[in-house]
C-alpha positions in Angstrom: 0.0 0.0 0.0 1.3 3.4 -0.9 2.7 5.7 1.8 2.3 9.5 1.3 5.5 10.0 3.2 7.5 8.1 0.6 8.1 10.4 -2.4 10.5 10.2 -5.3 11.9 12.9 -7.5 13.3 12.1 -10.9 15.3 14.4 -13.2 16.2 13.4 -16.7 19.4 15.3 -17.8 21.4 15.2 -21.0 23.9 12.7 -19.5 22.4 11.3 -16.3 19.0 10.6 -14.9 19.0 11.5 -11.2 16.7 9.9 -8.6 16.0 11.1 -5.0 13.8 8.9 -2.8 12.5 10.5 0.4 11.3 8.1 3.0 10.8 8.1 6.8 14.3 6.8 7.3 15.9 9.6 5.3 16.9 10.1 1.6 18.2 7.6 -0.9 19.7 8.9 -4.1 21.1 7.5 -7.3 22.3 8.2 -10.8 21.9 6.2 -14.0 22.9 7.1 -17.6 20.0 8.6 -19.5 18.4 6.4 -22.1 17.7 8.5 -25.1 15.6 6.0 -27.0 13.5 5.1 -23.9 13.8 7.8 -21.3 11.2 6.2 -19.1 13.4 3.1 -18.8 16.1 5.1 -17.1 13.5 6.4 -14.6 12.4 2.9 -13.7 15.9 1.7 -13.4 16.8 4.6 -11.1 13.8 4.3 -8.9 14.3 0.5 -8.5 18.0 1.2 -7.5 17.1 3.9 -5.0 14.2 1.9 -3.6 16.4 -1.2 -3.2 19.0 0.8 -1.3 16.4 2.0 1.1 14.6 -1.4 1.4 11.4 0.2 0.1 8.9 -1.8 -2.0 7.8 0.0 -5.2 4.2 -0.2 -4.2 4.9 1.9 -1.1 5.8 5.0 -3.1 3.1 7.6 -2.5 4.1 10.3 -5.0 6.3 10.6 -8.1 7.6 14.1 -9.2 9.3 14.3 -12.6 11.3 16.9 -14.5 12.4 16.5 -18.0 14.4 18.0 -20.8 12.1 16.4 -23.4 10.5 19.6 -24.5 13.7 21.6 -24.7 15.4 18.8 -26.7 12.5 18.4 -29.1 12.6 22.1 -29.9 16.4 22.2 -30.3 16.5 19.1 -32.4 13.3 20.0 -34.4 11.7 16.7 -33.5 8.0 17.6 -33.2 4.6 17.2 -34.8 3.6 18.0 -38.3 2.2 21.4 -37.5 -0.1 24.0 -39.0 -0.4 27.6 -37.7 -3.5 29.7 -38.2 -3.3 33.4 -37.7 -4.9 36.7 -38.7 -4.7 37.8 -42.4 -1.6 39.9 -42.8 0.4 38.4 -40.0 1.5 35.1 -41.5 5.2 36.1 -41.4 5.4 37.5 -37.9 7.3 34.5 -36.6 9.8 34.8 -39.5 10.3 38.5 -39.4 11.0 38.2 -35.6 11.9 41.5 -33.9 14.2 42.6 -36.8 17.1 43.0 -34.3 20.6 41.7 -35.2 21.9 39.7 -32.3 25.4 39.8 -33.8 25.7 43.2 -35.2 28.9 42.7 -37.2 28.3 39.3 -38.7 27.6 39.9 -42.4 26.6 36.3 -42.9 24.2 36.3 -40.0 21.6 33.5 -40.3 18.4 33.7 -38.3 16.9 30.5 -36.9 14.1 29.1 -39.0 10.6 29.1 -37.5 9.2 25.8 -36.2 6.5 26.0 -38.8 7.3 26.5 -42.5 5.6 29.3 -44.5 3.6 26.8 -46.5 2.1 25.5 -43.3 1.1 28.9 -42.0 -2.5 29.9 -42.9 -4.6 33.0 -42.4 -8.3 33.9 -41.9 -10.0 37.3 -42.3 -10.7 38.4 -38.7 -9.5 41.3 -36.5 -9.8 42.2 -32.9 -8.6 45.5 -31.5 -6.2 45.9 -28.6 -9.1 46.8 -26.3 -10.9 43.5 -27.2 -13.5 45.1 -29.6 -14.2 43.2 -32.8 -13.2 45.1 -35.9 -13.8 42.3 -38.3 -15.9 39.3 -37.3 -14.8 35.8 -38.1 -17.2 34.2 -40.5 -18.4 30.5 -40.2 -17.6 30.0 -43.9 -13.9 31.0 -43.2 -13.8 28.6 -40.3 -15.2 25.7 -42.3 -12.8 26.2 -45.2 -9.8 26.3 -42.8 -10.9 23.1 -41.1 -11.0 21.4 -44.4 -7.5 22.8 -45.3 -6.1 21.3 -42.1 -7.8 17.9 -42.6 -6.5 17.8 -46.2 -3.0 18.6 -45.0 -2.8 15.6 -42.7 -1.5 17.7 -39.8 -0.9 16.2 -36.3 -1.2 19.5 -34.4 -2.5 23.0 -35.0 -1.5 26.3 -33.3 -3.9 29.2 -33.4 -2.7 32.8 -32.7 -4.9 35.7 -33.7 -4.1 39.4 -33.2 -5.0 40.7 -29.7 -6.6 37.4 -28.7 -5.4 38.0 -25.2 -8.0 40.8 -25.0 -10.8 38.8 -26.6 -10.4 35.1 -27.3 -13.7 34.5 -29.0 -12.4 34.0 -32.5 -9.6 31.6 -31.4 -12.1 29.6 -29.4 -14.5 29.5 -32.4 -11.7 28.1 -34.6 -10.5 25.6 -32.0 -14.0 24.2 -31.4 -14.6 23.6 -35.1 -11.2 21.8 -35.4 -11.8 19.6 -32.4 -15.3 18.7 -33.6 -14.1 17.7 -37.0 -10.9 15.9 -35.7 -11.2 14.9 -32.0 -7.7 13.4 -32.0 -6.0 16.5 -33.4 -3.8 18.5 -30.9 -5.1 22.1 -30.9 -3.4 24.9 -28.9 -4.6 28.5 -28.8 -2.6 31.5 -27.7 -5.3 33.0 -25.5 -4.8 29.9 -23.2 -1.1 29.2 -23.6 0.2 32.8 -23.5 -2.6 35.5 -23.1 -0.1 38.4 -23.2 0.6 41.3 -25.6 3.4 41.1 -28.2 2.4 38.8 -31.1 5.9 37.5 -31.9 6.4 36.0 -28.4 2.8 34.9 -28.1 2.8 33.2 -31.5 6.1 31.5 -30.8 4.8 30.2 -27.5 1.6 28.7 -28.9 3.5 27.2 -31.8 6.1 25.6 -29.5 3.4 24.2 -27.3 1.5 22.6 -30.3 4.8 21.4 -31.8 5.7 19.2 -28.8 2.3 18.5 -27.4 1.6 15.1 -29.1 5.1 13.8 -28.3 5.0 14.9 -24.6 1.5 13.5 -24.1 2.6 10.2 -25.6 5.7 10.1 -23.4 3.9 11.0 -20.2 1.2 8.4 -21.0 3.9 5.7 -21.5 5.7 6.8 -18.3 2.5 6.5 -16.2 1.6 3.2 -17.7 5.1 1.8 -17.1 5.1 3.0 -13.5 1.7 1.2 -13.0 3.1 -2.0 -14.6 6.0 -2.0 -12.0 3.5 -1.6 -9.1 3.9 2.2 -8.6 0.2 3.4 -8.3 1.2 6.8 -6.9 0.1 10.0 -8.6 2.6 11.6 -11.0 3.3 15.3 -11.0 5.6 17.4 -13.1 8.0 20.2 -12.2 7.3 23.3 -14.3 9.7 25.9 -15.4 8.3 28.5 -12.9 9.5 26.4 -9.9 6.4 24.5 -8.9 4.4 21.3 -9.5 1.5 20.7 -11.8 -0.4 17.6 -12.7 0.5 15.2 -15.6 -2.8 16.3 -17.3 -1.9 20.0 -17.2 1.7 19.2 -18.4 0.3 17.2 -21.3 -2.0 20.1 -22.4 0.6 22.8 -21.8 4.0 21.2 -22.3 5.7 24.6 -23.0 5.6 25.1 -19.2 8.1 22.2 -18.9 10.9 24.0 -20.8 13.2 24.4 -17.9 11.7 22.0 -15.4 14.9 20.3 -14.4 16.9 23.5 -13.8 14.0 25.0 -11.9 14.2 22.1 -9.5 17.8 23.0 -8.9 17.0 26.6 -8.1 14.4 25.5 -5.6 17.0 23.1 -4.1 19.5 26.0 -3.7 16.8 28.4 -2.3 16.0 25.9 0.4 19.6 25.9 1.6 19.8 29.7 1.4 16.9 29.8 3.8 18.4 27.1 6.1 21.7 29.0 6.3 20.1 32.5 6.7 21.6 33.8 3.4 19.8 36.6 1.5 22.1 36.7 -1.5 22.9 33.4 -3.1 24.3 32.5 -6.5 23.0 29.1 -7.6 25.5 27.1 -9.7 24.2 23.9 -11.3 26.6 22.0 -13.5 25.6 18.6 -15.0 26.8 16.6 -17.9 25.6 18.9 -20.7 25.0 22.4 -19.4 25.7 24.8 -16.5 23.0 27.0 -15.1 23.4 30.1 -12.9 20.6 31.7 -11.0 20.3 34.6 -8.5 18.4 33.8 -5.3 17.5 36.7 -3.0 15.7 36.3 0.3 15.2 32.6 -0.3 13.4 33.1 -3.6 14.8 32.4 -7.1 14.5 35.3 -9.6 11.7 34.7 -12.1 10.7 36.1 -15.5 7.7 35.7 -17.9 9.8 35.2 -21.0 12.5 32.7 -21.9 14.6 32.0 -25.0 15.0 28.4 -26.0 17.1 26.7 -28.7 19.7 29.4 -29.2 21.7 28.7 -32.3 24.6 31.2 -32.3 27.1 30.3 -29.6 24.4 30.5 -27.0 24.0 34.2 -27.7 21.0 36.1 -26.5 18.6 36.9 -29.3 19.6 33.9 -31.5 16.9 31.6 -30.2 13.1 31.3 -29.9 11.5 33.6 -27.3 8.5 32.1 -25.5 6.2 33.7 -23.0 5.9 31.3 -20.1 6.7 31.6 -16.4 10.3 30.6 -15.8 13.0 30.7 -13.1 15.3 33.2 -14.7 18.8 31.8 -15.2 21.7 31.9 -17.6 22.5 28.6 -19.2 25.6 27.7 -21.2 27.0 24.6 -22.9 29.4 23.8 -20.2 29.0 20.4 -18.6 31.0 17.3 -17.8 30.3 15.9 -21.3 31.1 19.2 -23.1 33.5 18.5 -26.0 36.8 20.4 -26.3 38.3 21.3 -29.7 40.9 23.5 -31.3 39.5 26.3 -33.4 40.9 27.9 -36.6 43.0 30.3 -34.5 44.6 27.5 -32.5 42.6 28.1 -29.3 41.0 25.5 -27.1 37.2 25.9 -27.1 34.8 23.9 -24.9 31.1 23.2 -25.9 28.4 23.7 -26.6 28.3 20.3 -28.2 28.2 17.5 -25.7 29.1 13.8 -25.7 26.1 13.3 -23.4 25.5 9.7 -22.3 25.7 8.2 -25.8 28.6 7.7 -26.4 29.7 9.8 -23.4 33.2 11.1 -22.6 36.2 9.0 -23.8 37.0 7.8 -20.3 33.5 6.2 -20.0 34.8 3.4 -22.4 31.5 3.5 -24.3 32.9 4.4 -27.7 33.5 8.1 -27.2 36.7 9.5 -28.8 36.3 13.3 -28.3 38.0 14.9 -25.2 35.5 16.3 -22.7 35.6 18.2 -19.4 35.2 14.9 -17.5 38.3 13.6 -19.4 40.2 16.7 -18.4 39.2 16.4 -14.7 40.3 12.8 -14.7 43.6 13.6 -16.3 44.2 16.3 -13.7 43.6 13.9 -10.8 40.3 15.5 -9.7 38.3 12.2 -10.2 38.9 8.8 -8.8 38.7 6.3 -11.8 37.6 3.5 -9.5 34.9 5.4 -7.6 33.1 7.4 -10.2 29.3 7.3 -9.6 29.9 5.1 -6.6 32.0 2.7 -8.8 29.1 2.1 -11.2 31.0 3.6 -14.1 34.7 2.7 -14.2 36.8 5.4 -15.9 39.8 4.9 -18.1 42.6 7.4 -17.5 44.4 6.0 -20.6 41.4 6.8 -22.8 41.1 10.3 -21.4 44.8 11.1 -22.0 44.6 9.6 -25.5 41.6 11.7 -26.5 43.3 14.9 -25.0 46.5 14.2 -26.9 45.1 13.2 -30.3 42.5 16.0 -30.5 44.2 18.8 -28.6 47.8 18.2 -27.5 49.1 17.0 -30.9 47.6 20.0 -32.7 49.0 22.5 -30.2 52.3 20.7 -29.5 51.6 20.4 -25.8 51.3 17.5 -23.3 47.9 16.0 -22.6 48.1 17.2 -19.0 48.6 20.8 -20.3 45.7 20.3 -22.7 43.5 19.1 -19.8 44.4 22.3 -17.8 43.5 24.4 -20.8 40.1 22.6 -21.1 39.2 23.1 -17.4 40.4 26.7 -17.3 38.5 27.6 -20.4 35.2 26.1 -19.1 35.7 27.7 -15.7 36.3 31.1 -17.3 33.2 30.6 -19.6 31.0 29.9 -16.5 32.6 32.8 -14.5 31.9 35.2 -17.3 28.3 34.1 -17.6 27.9 34.6 -13.9 29.4 38.1 -14.1 27.2 39.1 -16.9 24.0 37.7 -15.3 24.6 39.6 -12.0 25.5 42.8 -13.8 22.4 42.6 -16.0 20.4 42.3 -12.8 22.1 45.3 -11.1 23.9 43.2 -8.5 27.5 42.9 -7.2 28.6 39.3 -7.3 31.3 39.5 -4.6 28.5 39.9 -2.0 26.9 36.6 -2.9 27.4 33.1 -1.4 27.5 30.3 -4.0 25.4 27.2 -3.6 26.8 24.5 -6.0 25.2 21.2 -7.0 24.9 18.8 -9.9 27.4 16.2 -10.7 30.0 18.6 -12.1 29.6 21.7 -10.0 31.5 20.6 -6.8 34.5 19.8 -9.0 34.6 23.4 -10.4 32.8 25.6 -7.9 35.9 26.5 -5.8 37.9 27.6 -8.9 34.8 29.6 -10.0 34.7 31.4 -6.6 38.4 32.2 -7.0 37.7 33.8 -10.4 34.6 35.7 -9.1 36.0 36.9 -5.8 33.4 34.9 -3.8 34.5 34.0 -0.3 31.9 31.5 0.7 30.6 28.4 -1.0 28.1 25.7 0.1 27.9 22.2 -1.2 24.6 20.7 0.1 24.1 17.1 0.9 23.0 15.2 -2.1 24.5 17.8 -4.4 25.1 15.3 -7.2 21.3 14.9 -7.6 20.3 18.4 -6.4 17.5 19.0 -9.0 15.8 15.8 -8.2 15.9 16.7 -4.5 14.6 20.1 -5.4 11.5 18.6 -6.9 10.7 17.2 -3.4 10.9 20.7 -1.9 8.7 22.5 -4.5 5.2 23.7 -3.9 2.2 23.0 -6.1 1.9 26.3 -8.0 0.5 27.8 -11.1 1.1 31.2 -12.6 -1.8 32.8 -14.6 -1.2 35.8 -16.7 -3.2 38.3 -18.7 -2.4 41.2 -21.0 -4.2 44.3 -19.8 -2.6 47.6 -21.0 -3.2 50.7 -18.9 -1.4 54.0 -18.3 -1.1 54.8 -14.6 -2.7 58.2 -15.1 -5.7 56.4 -16.6 -5.7 53.5 -14.1 -9.0 51.6 -14.0 -9.2 49.7 -10.8 -12.4 47.9 -11.7 -10.9 46.4 -14.9 -7.8 45.2 -13.0 -9.8 43.7 -10.2 -12.0 41.8 -12.6 -9.0 40.4 -14.4 -7.2 39.4 -11.2 -10.3 37.6 -9.9 -10.4 35.5 -13.1 -6.6 34.8 -12.8 -7.0 33.7 -9.2 -9.8 31.3 -10.1 -7.8 29.8 -13.0 -4.7 29.4 -10.9 -6.5 27.9 -7.8 -8.2 25.3 -10.0 -4.8 24.0 -11.2 -3.2 24.0 -7.8 -6.2 22.1 -6.4 -5.3 19.2 -8.6 -2.4 18.4 -6.3 -3.0 20.3 -3.1 -6.7 20.7 -2.6 -6.6 21.1 1.2 -3.3 23.0 1.5 -2.9 26.5 2.7 -2.5 28.8 -0.3 -0.3 31.9 -0.9 -0.6 34.4 -3.8 2.0 36.6 -5.5 1.0 39.4 -7.8 3.4 40.9 -10.4 2.7 43.8 -12.7 5.0 44.3 -15.8 5.5 48.0 -16.1 7.6 50.5 -18.1 8.0 54.1 -18.9 5.8 55.2 -21.9 7.8 54.8 -25.1 10.1 52.1 -23.8 10.1 48.7 -25.6 10.3 46.4 -22.6 8.9 46.3 -19.1 10.2 45.2 -15.7 8.5 43.0 -13.2 7.1 44.8 -10.1 5.8 42.8 -7.2 2.7 44.3 -5.6 0.5 43.4 -2.7 -2.4 41.3 -3.8 -5.7 42.9 -2.8 -8.6 44.8 -4.3 -7.3 48.0 -6.0 -8.8 51.4 -5.6 -8.5 54.4 -7.9 -6.2 56.0 -5.3 -3.6 53.3 -5.7 -1.9 55.0 -8.6 0.7 56.5 -6.2 1.4 53.1 -4.6 1.9 51.5 -8.1 4.2 54.4 -9.2 6.3 54.1 -6.0 6.7 50.3 -6.4 7.7 50.7 -10.1 10.2 53.5 -9.3 11.8 51.4 -6.5 12.2 48.4 -8.8 13.5 50.5 -11.7 16.0 52.2 -9.4 17.2 48.8 -8.2 17.9 47.7 -11.7 19.2 50.8 -13.4 20.4 53.0 -10.5 18.0 55.9 -11.3 14.5 56.8 -12.4 13.3 59.0 -15.2 11.4 62.1 -14.0 8.2 63.4 -15.6 7.6 60.4 -17.9 4.3 58.5 -17.9 4.3 54.9 -16.6 2.3 52.0 -18.2 1.3 48.5 -17.1 1.3 45.9 -19.9 0.7 42.5 -18.3 -0.5 41.1 -15.0 0.6 37.8 -13.5 -0.8 36.0 -10.4 1.0 33.0 -8.9 -1.0 30.8 -6.5 1.1 28.2 -4.6 0.7 25.8 -1.7 2.4 27.0 1.4 5.3 24.7 2.5 6.5 24.2 6.1 9.2 26.6 7.3 12.8 25.4 6.5 14.7 24.2 9.5 17.6 26.4 10.3 21.0 24.8 9.8 23.6 24.7 12.5 26.3 27.1 11.2 29.9 26.3 12.0 32.6 28.9 10.9 35.4 27.3 12.9 36.1 23.8 14.0 38.4 21.0 14.9 40.8 19.7 12.3 40.4 16.2 10.9 43.3 13.8 11.5 45.4 13.3 8.3 44.6 10.2 6.3 44.5 9.2 2.7 45.9 11.6 0.1 45.6 12.2 -3.6 47.4 14.5 -6.0 45.5 16.9 -8.2 46.3 19.9 -10.3 45.4 23.2 -8.5 44.7 25.7 -11.3 45.4 28.8 -9.2 48.7 27.4 -8.0 49.6 26.2 -11.5 51.0 23.0 -10.1 50.1 19.6 -8.8 49.4 19.5 -5.1 49.0 16.7 -2.5 45.5 16.9 -1.1 43.7 15.1 1.7 41.0 12.7 0.5 38.1 12.6 2.9 34.8 10.7 2.7 31.8 13.0 2.9 30.5 11.0 5.8 33.6 12.0 7.9 32.8 15.8 7.6 30.7 15.9 10.8 29.4 19.3 12.0 32.4 21.4 13.1 35.1 19.3 11.4 37.5 21.5 9.4 40.0 20.5 6.7 42.4 23.0 5.2 42.7 22.9 1.4 43.9 21.4 -0.8 41.5 18.6 -0.2 39.1 16.3 -2.1 35.8 15.3 -0.4 34.4 12.2 -2.1 30.9 10.7 -2.2 28.9 8.5 -4.6 27.4 11.1 -6.9 30.3 13.7 -7.1 33.5 14.9 -5.6 34.2 18.3 -4.0 37.6 19.9 -4.9 38.8 22.3 -2.2 41.6 24.4 -3.6 44.7 25.6 -1.7 43.0 29.0 -1.0 40.0 27.5 0.8 39.1 25.5 3.9 36.0 23.2 4.2 33.9 23.0 7.4 31.1 20.4 8.1 27.7 22.0 8.8 24.8 21.0 11.0 22.6 20.0 8.1 25.2 17.9 6.4 26.4 20.7 4.0 30.0 21.6 3.3 30.9 25.2 3.8 34.0 26.3 1.9 35.6 29.5 3.1 38.4 31.5 1.6 41.3 31.3 4.1 41.4 34.6 6.1 37.9 35.5 5.2 35.8 36.9 8.0 32.2 35.6 8.1 
């Protein structure tokens, strides 16, 4: 019989599938290589392994929470449904014209990414709704019937519908969708007024197209997953982690898969935020490095920074503007192609470059002995002594140092006339600098000073690189939480049930209509509460209201958090003050005598979680008696050092070890460079402090 206190979180990554099983006796974790042809098989294998280690029967599991990269991968690899897009006459090419900005100003051969739906599959109807929702040109039934026949004749698997200003009046989109569903009940139909009811047609059209493109594939995958879980005896309900940092039902995820775009990384941000609260830290830099990518997120006052837009499938060196912008709630982070499986190469100028291409799990790094021949970051770490070849992934994956050195020599060292060990140093230093630069840019773009943050590092690769990253960034304190190797999966278990409902409602503050805003917010709350009730019907509920505001004439708005209550006409002053405070935080100053506008409203409803237990903080301690040692290359020292090798279990609260040191555990290893010390904390975390730092 299932036990509600036994919950499992599963995160499918580009290289590993991570499992965290929470049970009355504690937490059981595990890693298995991701199965690209049958991703659900890796989930089952991982759950069985974790359950076996905890002596838990599969039928006792009371809840399964899953995060996946399936949506992101399908968009990047263009593996989706045969899709038709129906829009307003005259706006067929919006998704191809984009914003007309050049994301690389001086590249004369700049190539813009192609839309997900080709021009021949984009159709128009004669209808028009104004920005205020009034109907300028009614949609005729004859037009609808003709379009339905066109779709049926084309043999399409999915249809996306995006009409002009449908966020203000969805009647025409609903009319078109109802006709399609009546004629073809099995056809996947997505409408922009449900998927992204916000202004800006380029982002709104892209979002509904992306949703329709992956919906049949995601629905099929989730259906298979639930069926396979049932077949193995797991009768527990299945919930999905969405990109905004909360949980939704499988049914909602199947209907709105675009909400799953960053589900895995969002779990990691929740994981880091939990430890920020436990340690009383109000400024945290979350660093999540797995096998394929590295993700960096700002967390302030225990809450990850969020946004209502996200850019997926960037095609130009991960450059902002080169991908597909979608309007969906997301934990805001910067993501670069820097993971353990990221492939190193020599470019035309004779420089070592790392990523974004990854060896992933198939074939994997050269040292995995699974057919990979390209040198990767994992190969470089092994060659530099930072990994134990006999104890990687708890010994489940034996590593070959010979293969690693051979790949580094043949693909890098021979071309540059350097030793394979020097090539390995170049690879790790390059990837560390890429990640450090991404962190610098992300914090500057958000008006923050990175030196005042504490880093929380997790993921299989982050503990290997985090200390060096802190050296580059000037960060003095670093936390490696327990279970860091499977941090995102653990984060799923700490996430609330939540849903963010949004609505485009344009108003100038000097013409603020409180009644219109109150009516819209009431609808948003009812919508969000209905979704949250699917998983937390009896839970205490919290609400968060965000208005997206800007100065009149500006092209983009900023998020402004407001108290959620019924507004009055006299609240203009409060709204203006909140906007100016947020604007000043981001840009250092406000603009006097310029009108302010609200474009979109967003309301998040979430279940309230128990307070996070405070961790016992230890800033000093007793040294651990010397024991086993291992040599590794310390990048800052530019030499190989002899380091203590300590089992993670030996780092009891108050135990201190001076760097250089290596703290080993099944899922990862923590490198403590010569400039840092590591201290065991009351919650099982490792606190790395720069020597001489005062905390």
